[in-house]
N, C-alpha and C positions, 0 to 999 in steps of 0.2 A: 375313869373310863379307860378301857384298855386300847392298845394300839395294835395295828396290823404289823406283821413282820417288816414290811416295806417302810411303814411309818417309823418303826423302831430304828431301822437302818438309817433313815433320814435324820432322825433326832441324834443318833450316835455320831453321824457324819458331821452334823452341826457342832456338837460338843467337841469332837476331836479336832476339827479345823480351828475352832475358837481357842482351844487349849494349846494348840501348836503355833498359831499365828497371832493370837490376840485380837483378831477381827473375825467377823462372820464371813462365810463364803458368799460369793455372788451366786446367782441362780445358775449361771453357766458352769462355775466350779462345782456346785452341788450336783448338777446333771452329770458332769464328767466323773465325779467321785462315785456316784451311784450307778454309773454305766448306762445312762439314758442318752439317746442321740439328740434330743431336743430339750426345751425348757418347760414344756407343758406339764409333764408328770411331776417333776420336783415342785413346780408351783402349786399343783393340786395337793401335794403332800404337805406343803407349808400351810395351805389353807386349812387342811384337816387338823394339823397339829395346833393351829391357832384356835380352831373351833373347840378342841378338846382341852384347851387351857395349858398346853405345854410350852408354847411360845407366844410372844407378842410382836407384831410387826408395825412399824410406822409407815403410813402410806406415802408414796412418792419419794422415798429415800432409798438409796442403794445400801445394801448390807445392814439395813435397820431391823435386825431381829434380836430379840432378847429372849433367852431361855428362862422360863419361869419354873419348870419342873425338870430336873435332870434325872436321867435313869443311869444305873450303874453300868459302866463300860465293861465290867467283868462278865456281864451276862448279855451279850448281843443276841439279836434275833437269829443271826446266822454266824457261826464261828468260823471265819476264814481269815487268812492273811494273804495279802496281795504283794508279790514281789516284782511288780511291773511298773510302768509309767504312772503318773499322777491321775490319769483318766479313770482308773479303777478297772476292775475285771469286766471283760466283754464276753459275749457268747463265743465259745470256742477257745478261750484262754485257759491256761492251766491255773488252777487255784489249789493252794495247799491247805488241807483241812488239818486243824490243830485239835488234838484231844486234850482236854484239861482233866488231870487226875481227880480234882475235886468234884467234877461234874459226872464222873463215871461211877455208877452205883452197882456193885456186884450183888447178886442175890444171896440171901442167907443160905448156907449149906443145909441140905436136908438131914434130918436125924435118922440114924440107922435104927429101924424098928424090929430087926430080926433077933 
């Protein structure tokens, strides 16, 4: 089952936080990282990821998320790098877009038919 771009961002954020810190983020940390002011949207995304079989959560336990299916971090839904505080990019913030040479495909040159 495919994920929406926001769900991919959420799963990538979970993977990155776990890889960097060895624990899963709290809902508040996830909201900050994804740029949401509240905890409702990240919670809804976790529910959707669980329904699609990408994660498993243990009820009534903090940070009790297990990633069942990882997606490659080389191909995020959105390719951006944030050079600001931990909260993640917000509306109006400057975001640096990175072009990856391996993801740029130049068209094949046309043959001269004259």
